[in-house]
N, C-alpha and C positions, 0 to 999 in steps of 0.2 A: 251543241245544247236539247236536252227536251223538257217540255212545257209541260201545264193541265190546259186546258180550254174549257173556258165555258160553254154554255150552251145549258138546252135542257134535261139534259148529262154529262159530263164531266171525259172529257178524249184528253188523249194524247197528241201533243201538237213535236212538228221537230227544226230543227234547220241547222246551218253550219256559216262558220263565217271562215276567212283566213287572219280576216286581221282585227275584229270583233268591232268593228264600226257597223260593214257592212252584210246584212243573212237573207239567207238564200233557205226559204222553206224547204221544208225533204221530208211530207206528211207524205205524201202516197208512197215516193218510194222505201218510206222508213214501215210503213204498212201496221199502224200501231194503233189499231182496230180494238173491241168485243170481238173477240171469239163466238161465242155464240155459248162458254161453257156458263152453269148457274150461276158460280161464284163472279163473273164481270160481263156476265149479259147485259149490264143494263151501262156500268161506265165504270169506266181508268183513268184511276190520278194519282196523281203525286209522282213521280217519278225520279226517279236515282240513277245515273249512269253512271256505272265507276268498269277498269280494264282491268283482265286477271289471269294473268297468262298471256298476255299476247293478244287475247278476247277483249270485244267490247259486249258488258253486261249492264242490261238492262232491269231495274228491279224497280216494280210500277203495285199499284192496289188493284181492286175489282171491287164489285157493287158497295157502299154505304159506306165508305171512303177509307176500307181493305178490311171493313166486321168478320168476314169470314176468311182471312187470309189475302195474302199480297203475290203477282206470279214474278216467275224470271223467267229472262227473254234474254237470246247471248244468239250478234247479229251473225252471220255465219255471207260470206263474203265481201267481195271489197267493198270498202267506206266510201259512196255517194261525194265528198268531197273534191 
């Protein structure tokens, strides 16, 4: 799962679970930080994970809660589960 983490600026967090009770944080593995692009330099928030054609995609908002648009990321490689 992906989720928004509050702080000085919103960031994305990630976690995985085999049983839905015990979770392992995967923030560092997922690499979900701001890219330095103008539209997502301050915050990234409101993530939505979805599968499409056997690939895991992530849609998310950037600065201003998505005022200037949203981003799409595709997981490339084995899932860290």
